[in-house]
C-alpha positions as CSV (number, residue, x, y, z in Angstrom):
1,M,50.5,-35.7,-14.9
2,K,47.3,-34.1,-16.2
3,R,45.3,-36.5,-18.3
4,P,43.8,-35.2,-21.6
5,K,40.1,-34.3,-22.1
6,L,39.5,-34.0,-18.3
7,K,38.8,-31.1,-16.0
8,K,41.6,-28.8,-14.9
9,A,43.9,-30.5,-12.4
10,S,43.3,-29.5,-8.8
11,K,45.9,-27.3,-6.9
12,R,45.1,-28.8,-3.6
13,V,48.0,-30.3,-1.6
14,S,48.3,-32.0,1.7
15,C,48.9,-30.0,4.8
16,S,52.3,-31.4,5.5
17,K,53.5,-30.5,2.0
18,R,52.1,-26.9,2.4
19,Y,53.8,-26.4,5.7
20,K,57.1,-27.7,4.3
21,I,57.0,-25.2,1.4
22,E,56.2,-22.3,3.8
23,K,59.2,-23.3,6.0
24,K,61.6,-23.5,2.9
25,V,60.4,-20.0,1.8
26,R,61.1,-18.5,5.3
27,E,64.5,-20.0,5.4
28,H,65.3,-18.7,1.9
29,H,64.2,-15.1,2.9
30,K,66.3,-15.3,6.1
31,K,69.4,-16.3,4.1
32,L,68.9,-13.4,1.7
33,R,68.6,-10.9,4.5
34,K,71.9,-12.3,6.0
35,D,73.8,-11.9,2.7
36,A,72.5,-8.3,2.3
37,K,73.6,-7.4,5.8
38,K,77.1,-8.7,5.2
39,K,77.4,-6.7,1.9
40,G,76.0,-3.6,3.6
41,V,73.0,-3.4,1.2
42,T,69.8,-2.0,2.8
43,K,66.4,-1.1,1.3
44,R,65.6,1.6,3.8
45,V,65.3,5.2,2.5
46,K,67.5,7.5,4.5
47,K,65.6,10.3,6.2
48,D,66.6,13.8,5.3
49,P,68.3,15.2,8.4
50,G,67.6,18.7,7.4
51,V,69.8,21.7,8.1
52,P,71.9,21.3,11.2
53,S,71.4,23.9,14.0
54,I,75.1,24.8,14.1
55,A,75.2,25.4,10.3
56,P,75.9,29.1,9.4
57,F,73.1,31.1,7.5
58,K,70.5,28.5,8.5
59,E,67.6,30.9,8.2
60,E,68.6,32.0,4.7
61,V,68.9,28.3,3.5
62,L,65.4,27.5,4.9
63,R,64.0,30.6,3.3
64,E,65.4,29.7,-0.1
65,A,64.1,26.1,0.2
66,E,60.6,27.4,1.0
67,Q,60.7,29.8,-2.0
68,R,61.8,27.0,-4.2
69,R,58.9,24.8,-3.0
70,L,56.3,27.6,-3.5
71,K,57.7,28.3,-7.0
72,L,57.3,24.6,-8.0
73,E,53.7,24.5,-6.7
74,A,52.8,27.7,-8.6
75,E,54.2,26.2,-11.9
76,K,52.2,23.0,-11.3
77,E,49.0,24.9,-10.6
78,K,49.6,27.1,-13.7
79,K,50.0,24.0,-15.9
80,K,46.8,22.5,-14.5
81,Q,44.8,25.7,-15.2
82,E,46.2,25.8,-18.8
83,K,45.0,22.3,-19.4
84,K,41.6,23.1,-18.0
85,E,41.2,26.2,-20.2
86,G,42.3,24.2,-23.2
87,R,39.6,21.6,-22.7
88,A,37.0,24.3,-22.2
89,N,38.0,26.0,-25.4
90,K,37.9,22.7,-27.3
91,R,34.3,22.1,-26.1
92,K,33.3,25.6,-27.0
93,K,34.7,25.2,-30.6
94,E,32.8,21.9,-31.0
95,K,29.6,23.5,-29.7
96,D,29.9,26.5,-32.1
97,A,30.6,24.2,-35.0
98,A,27.5,22.1,-34.3
99,S,25.3,25.3,-33.9
100,K,26.6,26.6,-37.2
101,E,25.7,23.4,-39.0
102,A,22.2,23.3,-37.4
103,G,20.7,26.8,-37.7
104,P,18.4,28.5,-35.2
105,E,15.3,27.1,-36.7
106,V,16.5,23.5,-36.1
107,K,17.5,24.4,-32.6
108,K,14.1,25.9,-31.9
109,A,12.3,22.9,-33.3
110,R,14.3,20.6,-31.1
111,T,13.4,22.6,-28.0
112,D,9.7,22.7,-28.9
113,K,9.7,18.9,-29.5
114,A,11.3,18.3,-26.1
115,E,8.8,20.6,-24.4
116,K,5.8,18.9,-26.2
117,L,7.1,15.4,-25.2
118,S,7.4,16.4,-21.5
119,A,4.0,18.0,-21.5
120,K,2.5,14.9,-23.2
121,R,4.1,12.6,-20.6
122,A,2.8,14.7,-17.7
123,A,-0.7,14.8,-19.2
124,L,-0.7,11.0,-19.7
125,N,0.3,10.4,-16.1
126,L,-2.4,12.8,-15.0
127,N,-5.1,11.4,-17.2
128,R,-4.5,7.8,-16.1
129,S,-6.0,8.8,-12.7
130,S,-8.9,10.8,-14.0
131,K,-12.4,9.6,-13.8
132,P,-13.1,9.4,-17.6
133,C,-9.9,7.3,-18.1
134,L,-10.9,4.9,-15.2
135,C,-14.4,4.6,-16.6
136,S,-13.2,3.8,-20.1
137,E,-10.8,1.1,-18.8
138,L,-13.6,-0.5,-16.8
139,N,-15.9,-0.5,-19.9
140,K,-13.1,-2.0,-21.9
141,V,-12.8,-4.9,-19.4
142,I,-16.6,-5.4,-19.5
143,N,-16.7,-5.5,-23.3
144,E,-13.8,-7.9,-23.7
145,S,-14.9,-10.4,-20.9
146,S,-17.3,-13.3,-21.3
147,V,-17.6,-13.8,-17.5
148,I,-17.6,-10.9,-15.0
149,L,-16.4,-11.6,-11.4
150,E,-17.8,-8.9,-9.1
151,V,-15.5,-8.9,-6.0
152,L,-17.4,-8.1,-2.8
153,D,-15.8,-7.4,0.6
154,A,-17.3,-9.9,3.1
155,R,-17.3,-7.2,5.8
156,D,-19.8,-5.1,3.8
157,P,-21.0,-7.1,0.8
158,L,-24.1,-5.0,0.2
159,G,-22.0,-1.8,0.2
160,S,-19.5,-3.4,-2.3
161,R,-22.2,-4.0,-4.9
162,C,-22.7,-1.6,-7.8
163,P,-26.3,-1.7,-9.2
164,Q,-25.1,0.1,-12.4
165,L,-22.5,-2.5,-13.1
166,E,-24.9,-5.4,-12.6
167,E,-27.5,-3.7,-14.8
168,A,-25.0,-3.3,-17.6
169,V,-24.0,-7.0,-17.5
170,L,-27.6,-8.2,-17.4
171,Q,-28.5,-6.2,-20.5
172,R,-26.0,-8.3,-22.5
173,Q,-27.1,-11.8,-23.2
174,D,-23.5,-13.2,-23.9
175,K,-22.1,-12.4,-20.4
176,K,-22.3,-14.1,-17.0
177,L,-22.1,-12.5,-13.6
178,L,-20.5,-14.2,-10.6
179,F,-20.0,-13.0,-7.1
180,V,-16.7,-13.5,-5.3
181,L,-16.9,-12.9,-1.5
182,T,-13.3,-12.0,-0.4
183,K,-11.7,-11.3,3.0
184,I,-13.9,-13.9,4.7
185,D,-11.2,-14.5,7.4
186,L,-12.1,-11.1,8.9
187,V,-15.8,-11.9,9.4
188,P,-17.5,-14.4,11.8
189,K,-18.4,-17.7,10.2
190,E,-22.2,-17.4,10.9
191,N,-22.2,-14.0,9.2
192,V,-20.4,-15.4,6.1
193,E,-22.8,-18.3,5.8
194,R,-25.9,-16.0,6.0
195,W,-24.4,-13.6,3.4
196,I,-23.7,-16.6,1.0
197,Q,-27.3,-17.8,1.4
198,Y,-28.6,-14.2,0.8
199,L,-26.5,-13.5,-2.3
200,Q,-27.1,-16.9,-3.8
201,Q,-30.7,-16.0,-4.4
202,E,-29.6,-13.7,-7.1
203,F,-26.2,-14.9,-8.5
204,P,-23.7,-17.7,-7.8
205,V,-21.3,-16.9,-5.0
206,V,-17.7,-18.1,-4.4
207,A,-16.2,-17.7,-0.9
208,F,-12.6,-16.7,-1.3
209,K,-9.6,-16.0,1.0
210,A,-6.5,-14.5,-0.7
211,S,-2.9,-15.1,0.3
212,A,-1.0,-12.2,1.7
213,Q,2.5,-13.6,1.0
214,I,2.5,-13.9,-2.8
215,V,6.0,-13.0,-4.2
216,N,7.1,-12.2,-7.7
217,K,8.8,-14.6,-10.1
218,A,12.4,-13.5,-9.3
219,V,12.0,-14.0,-5.6
220,Q,10.3,-17.4,-6.1
221,Q,13.2,-18.6,-8.3
222,K,15.8,-17.6,-5.6
223,K,13.9,-19.5,-2.9
224,R,13.6,-22.5,-5.2
225,K,17.4,-22.5,-5.8
226,K,18.0,-22.4,-2.0
227,R,15.7,-25.3,-1.4
228,I,17.3,-27.6,-4.0
229,T,20.0,-28.7,-1.6
230,A,17.5,-29.3,1.2
231,S,16.2,-32.9,1.5
232,L,12.8,-31.8,2.8
233,E,10.8,-28.7,1.9
234,V,8.8,-27.3,4.8
235,P,5.6,-25.5,3.4
236,D,4.5,-22.2,4.8
237,M,1.4,-22.9,6.8
238,S,1.0,-19.5,8.4
239,R,-2.4,-17.8,8.4
240,A,-1.3,-15.0,6.0
241,A,0.1,-17.4,3.5
242,A,-2.9,-19.8,3.4
243,S,-5.4,-19.3,0.6
244,F,-8.9,-20.8,0.2
245,G,-11.4,-20.8,-2.7
246,N,-8.9,-20.5,-5.6
247,T,-9.2,-24.2,-6.5
248,C,-13.0,-24.0,-6.5
249,L,-12.9,-20.9,-8.6
250,L,-10.5,-22.5,-11.2
251,R,-12.6,-25.7,-11.4
252,L,-15.8,-23.6,-11.9
253,L,-14.2,-21.6,-14.7
254,E,-12.8,-24.8,-16.3
255,S,-16.3,-26.3,-16.3
256,R,-17.6,-23.1,-17.9
257,L,-14.9,-23.3,-20.5
258,A,-15.8,-26.9,-21.3
259,T,-19.5,-26.0,-21.8
260,T,-18.9,-23.0,-24.0
261,Q,-16.6,-25.0,-26.5
262,S,-15.2,-21.7,-27.8
263,E,-12.0,-21.7,-29.9
264,G,-10.4,-18.7,-28.2
265,A,-9.5,-18.3,-24.6
266,L,-12.1,-17.6,-21.9
267,K,-11.7,-14.0,-20.7
268,V,-12.8,-13.3,-17.2
269,G,-13.0,-9.7,-16.0
270,V,-12.4,-9.0,-12.3
271,V,-14.3,-5.8,-11.3
272,G,-15.3,-4.1,-8.1
273,F,-14.8,-1.0,-6.0
274,P,-11.2,0.0,-4.8
275,N,-9.6,-2.1,-2.1
276,V,-12.0,-5.0,-2.2
277,G,-9.2,-7.4,-3.3
278,K,-9.3,-7.7,-7.1
279,S,-5.5,-7.8,-7.7
280,S,-5.0,-10.0,-4.6
281,L,-7.5,-12.5,-6.1
282,I,-5.6,-12.6,-9.4
283,N,-2.2,-13.0,-7.7
284,T,-3.6,-15.9,-5.6
285,V,-5.1,-17.7,-8.5
286,K,-1.9,-17.2,-10.6
287,G,0.4,-18.1,-7.7
288,L,2.7,-15.2,-8.5
289,R,2.6,-11.5,-7.9
290,V,1.7,-10.2,-11.3
291,C,-0.5,-7.3,-10.2
292,G,0.4,-4.5,-7.8
293,V,-1.3,-4.5,-4.4
294,G,-1.0,-2.2,-1.4
295,L,-2.7,-0.2,1.3
296,K,-3.0,2.8,-1.0
297,R,-6.5,2.9,-2.6
298,G,-6.6,2.7,-6.4
299,M,-3.3,1.0,-7.2
300,T,-4.6,-0.4,-10.5
301,K,-5.1,2.4,-13.2
302,S,-5.6,0.4,-16.4
303,M,-6.6,-3.0,-17.7
304,Q,-4.1,-5.9,-17.2
305,D,-4.2,-9.2,-19.0
306,V,-3.0,-12.2,-16.9
307,S,-2.9,-15.7,-18.4
308,V,-3.7,-18.3,-15.8
309,L,-4.2,-21.4,-17.9
310,K,-3.8,-22.2,-21.6
311,N,-7.4,-21.1,-22.5
312,L,-8.1,-18.9,-19.5
313,K,-7.3,-15.3,-18.9
314,L,-8.1,-12.9,-16.1
315,L,-8.5,-9.2,-16.8
316,D,-7.6,-6.9,-13.9
317,S,-9.5,-3.6,-13.9
318,P,-9.3,-0.3,-12.0
319,G,-11.8,0.3,-9.2
320,I,-15.3,1.5,-10.0
321,V,-15.7,5.3,-9.6
322,A,-18.3,6.0,-6.9
323,S,-21.0,8.5,-7.5
324,P,-20.9,11.7,-5.2
325,S,-24.6,11.0,-4.4
326,N,-23.7,8.1,-2.1
327,P,-23.8,8.4,1.7
328,P,-20.6,9.8,3.4
329,A,-19.8,6.4,4.9
330,S,-19.9,4.6,1.5
331,L,-17.7,7.3,0.0
332,A,-15.2,7.0,2.8
333,L,-14.8,3.2,2.2
334,R,-15.3,2.8,-1.5
335,S,-14.1,5.9,-3.3
336,L,-10.8,7.6,-3.9
337,R,-11.8,11.0,-2.5
338,V,-9.1,11.0,0.1
339,E,-6.4,10.2,-2.5
340,E,-7.8,12.8,-4.8
341,G,-7.8,15.4,-2.1
342,E,-11.5,16.0,-2.1
343,E,-11.9,14.8,1.5
344,N,-9.7,15.1,4.5
345,V,-8.6,12.0,6.4
346,L,-10.0,13.3,9.6
347,E,-13.4,13.7,8.1
348,A,-13.4,10.2,6.7
349,V,-12.5,8.7,10.0
350,R,-15.2,10.7,11.8
351,T,-17.7,9.4,9.3
352,L,-16.7,5.8,9.8
353,L,-16.7,6.1,13.6
354,K,-20.4,7.2,13.5
355,Q,-21.3,3.8,11.9
356,C,-20.0,1.7,14.9
357,D,-20.7,1.5,18.6
358,S,-18.2,3.5,20.7
359,T,-17.9,0.6,23.2
360,Q,-16.7,-1.8,20.5
361,I,-14.3,0.8,19.2
362,M,-12.8,1.2,22.7
363,L,-12.4,-2.6,23.0
364,Q,-10.9,-3.0,19.5
365,Y,-8.3,-0.2,19.8
366,N,-7.9,-0.6,23.6
367,V,-8.5,3.1,24.3
368,P,-10.5,4.8,27.1
369,N,-13.9,6.4,26.6
370,F,-13.9,9.3,24.1
371,R,-16.4,12.0,23.3
372,N,-15.6,12.7,19.6
373,S,-13.4,11.6,16.8
374,L,-10.6,14.1,17.6
375,E,-10.3,12.8,21.2
376,F,-10.2,9.2,19.9
377,L,-7.5,10.0,17.4
378,T,-5.5,11.7,20.1
379,L,-5.7,8.7,22.4
380,F,-4.9,6.3,19.6
381,A,-1.9,8.4,18.5
382,K,-0.5,8.4,22.0
383,K,-1.0,4.6,22.3
384,R,0.8,4.0,19.0
385,S,3.5,6.6,19.9
386,Y,2.6,8.8,16.9
387,L,4.0,12.0,18.4
388,L,5.3,15.3,17.1
389,K,7.8,17.7,18.6
390,G,7.1,18.4,22.2
391,G,5.1,15.2,22.7
392,Q,2.1,16.4,20.8
393,A,-0.1,13.7,19.2
394,N,0.2,13.3,15.5
395,V,-3.5,13.1,14.7
396,E,-3.0,13.0,10.9
397,K,-0.8,9.9,11.0
398,A,-3.3,8.2,13.4
399,A,-6.2,9.0,11.1
400,T,-4.3,7.6,8.1
401,T,-3.5,4.4,10.0
402,V,-7.2,3.9,11.1
403,L,-8.4,4.5,7.5
404,D,-5.8,2.0,6.2
405,E,-7.0,-0.7,8.7
406,W,-10.6,-0.1,7.7
407,T,-10.1,-0.2,4.0
408,G,-7.3,-2.9,4.1
409,A,-7.4,-6.5,5.1
410,K,-6.7,-6.1,8.8
411,L,-9.7,-4.8,10.8
412,S,-12.5,-7.3,11.7
413,Y,-16.0,-5.9,11.3
414,H,-19.3,-7.2,9.9
415,S,-22.6,-5.9,8.7
416,K,-26.0,-7.2,9.3
417,V,-27.7,-9.4,6.7
418,P,-31.1,-8.0,5.5
419,E,-34.0,-10.0,7.0
420,T,-36.3,-9.5,4.0
421,P,-35.6,-12.3,1.5
422,G,-36.5,-12.0,-2.2
423,L,-35.2,-10.5,-5.4
424,P,-34.8,-6.8,-6.0
425,S,-37.4,-5.0,-8.1
426,D,-35.1,-4.7,-11.2
427,L,-34.2,-8.4,-11.2
428,T,-36.6,-11.1,-12.5
429,D,-36.6,-14.9,-12.0
430,A,-35.9,-15.4,-15.7
431,A,-32.7,-13.3,-15.4
432,V,-31.5,-15.3,-12.3
433,A,-32.1,-18.6,-14.1
434,E,-30.3,-17.4,-17.2
435,M,-27.2,-16.3,-15.1
436,R,-27.1,-19.8,-13.5
437,E,-27.1,-21.6,-16.8
438,G,-23.7,-23.1,-17.7
439,W,-22.4,-23.2,-14.2
440,N,-21.7,-26.5,-12.3
441,L,-23.5,-25.6,-9.0
442,Q,-22.4,-28.8,-7.4
443,I,-18.7,-27.9,-7.7
444,L,-19.6,-24.4,-6.3
445,K,-21.4,-25.9,-3.3
446,T,-18.7,-28.4,-2.4
447,G,-15.9,-25.8,-2.8
448,N,-17.7,-23.3,-0.5
449,Q,-18.1,-26.0,2.1
450,E,-14.4,-26.9,2.0
451,T,-13.5,-23.2,2.2
452,L,-15.7,-22.6,5.2
453,K,-14.1,-25.6,7.0
454,G,-10.5,-24.6,6.3
455,V,-10.6,-20.9,7.1
456,K,-10.0,-19.8,10.7
457,F,-12.8,-17.2,11.4
458,P,-12.7,-14.6,14.2
459,N,-14.9,-14.7,17.2
460,K,-18.1,-12.7,16.9
461,A,-17.4,-10.9,20.2
462,S,-14.1,-9.6,18.8
463,S,-15.7,-8.4,15.5
464,M,-17.3,-5.0,15.4
465,A,-20.9,-4.5,14.1
466,F,-20.9,-2.0,11.2
467,I,-24.1,-0.3,9.8
468,S,-24.2,-0.8,6.1
469,Q,-25.5,2.0,3.9
470,G,-26.8,-0.3,1.1
471,P,-25.5,-0.7,-2.4
472,T,-23.0,1.9,-3.6
473,A,-23.9,3.8,-6.8
474,G,-21.0,3.8,-9.4
475,L,-20.2,5.7,-12.6
476,L,-19.6,3.7,-15.7
477,S,-19.5,6.9,-17.8
478,V,-18.7,10.3,-16.4
479,T,-20.2,12.2,-19.4
480,A,-23.5,10.3,-19.3
481,A,-24.0,10.6,-15.5
482,P,-23.3,14.1,-14.2
483,E,-22.2,14.4,-10.6
484,E,-25.2,14.4,-8.4
485,K,-25.3,16.2,-5.1
486,P,-26.8,14.7,-1.9
487,A,-30.4,15.5,-1.0
488,P,-31.0,18.7,0.9
489,A,-32.5,16.8,3.9
490,A,-29.4,14.6,4.1
491,L,-27.1,17.6,3.9
492,E,-29.0,19.5,6.7
493,T,-28.8,16.4,8.9
494,Q,-25.1,16.0,8.3
495,K,-24.4,19.7,8.9
496,L,-26.3,19.5,12.2
497,E,-24.3,16.5,13.4
498,D,-21.0,18.2,12.4
499,I,-22.0,21.4,14.2
500,N,-22.9,19.5,17.4
501,E,-19.7,17.6,17.3
502,D,-17.7,20.7,16.7
503,L,-19.4,22.4,19.6
504,E,-18.3,19.5,21.8
505,Q,-14.7,19.9,20.6
506,K,-14.4,23.6,21.2
507,P,-13.4,24.7,24.7
508,K,-15.9,27.0,26.5
509,N,-14.3,30.4,26.8
510,K,-15.4,33.3,29.0
511,Q,-17.4,35.1,26.4
512,S,-19.6,32.1,25.6
513,R,-20.5,31.6,29.3
514,V,-23.8,32.9,30.7
515,Q,-23.2,35.9,32.9
516,F,-25.1,36.0,36.2
517,R,-25.7,39.0,38.4
518,T,-23.9,39.0,41.7
519,V,-26.2,39.2,44.8
520,P,-24.8,40.4,48.1
521,V,-24.8,37.6,50.6
522,D,-24.6,37.9,54.4
523,I,-21.8,35.6,55.5
524,S,-21.8,36.6,59.2
525,I,-21.2,33.9,61.8
526,S,-24.8,34.0,63.0
527,T,-26.1,32.9,59.7
528,L,-23.9,29.9,59.3
529,P,-25.3,26.5,60.2
530,T,-24.5,25.4,63.8
531,D,-23.9,21.7,62.9
532,D,-20.5,22.2,61.4
533,A,-19.5,25.2,63.6
534,Y,-16.5,24.6,65.9
535,D,-17.2,25.0,69.6
536,F,-14.2,26.2,71.5
537,N,-15.8,25.6,74.9
538,T,-15.7,21.8,74.2
539,D,-11.9,21.4,73.9
540,F,-10.7,24.5,75.9
541,K,-12.3,24.6,79.3
């Protein structure tokens, strides 16, 4: 008996009872079949035997049956068509009634409104990627932030710096600038230590390694539910999932928040060139994937506010727009010219290959010796099986892959640290001292030491040496800074290099060969040298 105020009674029974019930049911069904057989009652539907062959007028009977069947099908199709026409007429009447109520002026206004709305949406999507929009979003982040984190790629820290951005921050007394050196796991340890010492002469530097396996909130909750039943959680200790420097950065910002004693939240702007790791840094500090990241350059198009702590907010910003006056190597790595269609992928790869030693490229990609970038891409495409119809190498796909490895967080290369110490000409000791005020440098030093101990660095022999082109000029305002063109001397040098490389790539045809005059030569046996002549008298005597 079911007791009151309890859960629903269970329907589970023992196996013996269940088997007994099944046996009784089988016996009952068997008894019913026997009784039906005795009475002559069957459930089978008798099959139509058709017209017997010996029946007279068999063909006429079959013809009449076929005509009757076709007549029924025709009537059925006619009824179906009448219903369809009735529904169409009903819809037409409703549409005419609605059009009579709303005159042609209202109809035209609705059409114009829909067209304007679609045009506005298209213009909005187009303008989000335009240079003025990106510059305005970047300026918005700088204006609203009290602390500016300039994210630098450890593989080329000097090329990741933007002098225009640093100058704009130094001109404002209420803002602090801090360097964050990301992707340190792709650079040899000695090179990272030397870059930290070099950059610390100007501004405080935080060594940082972002995690590549940050998931969004929904996925994290699913994983947590699955682990509730497990008695022991095994943490992910893989190299991609490990992150270093986020604790040091949080402690440093908390100490800054304690010294400022402001009522509102401390807003920290994260700025830098595209693909240096701004969104990955925010995701790692937050512990969730709140900002979009990917191999595609320029994923972030507008400012995004991310709350990390109660009184701490990080502001994600779009990448700094690079000035056209920069060297071609800097534009290939730091700008969005490939995404905008201003530069071909093959040209960008050719520019990057010129900045490295060909021997190191051969060892890194495990390809044989090559004469130019086109031959390298052909060998690389065949090695990765990037082939088109007929076994032809897909050079475009190979170039895209190489560019993604250079701009993403995969390829290991490092640039040389400048040997001349000292501050730049536009930076004074007073400005450096002012930028260091309010920071707990002891926390910074201890945190960097712990990060350098924990990160697994690559060997210097397996990392390629890259020639840095110096700081990259950026545009904070497109209208204020018109697009500058490279110097004439640099253009002439680049054109000469391209022409030489193109001449190497072109096969030499018959017209381009030098034509020599034919001179009659006497090839009689007497003129041939006697050393190699065959003497028949030696073997045949």
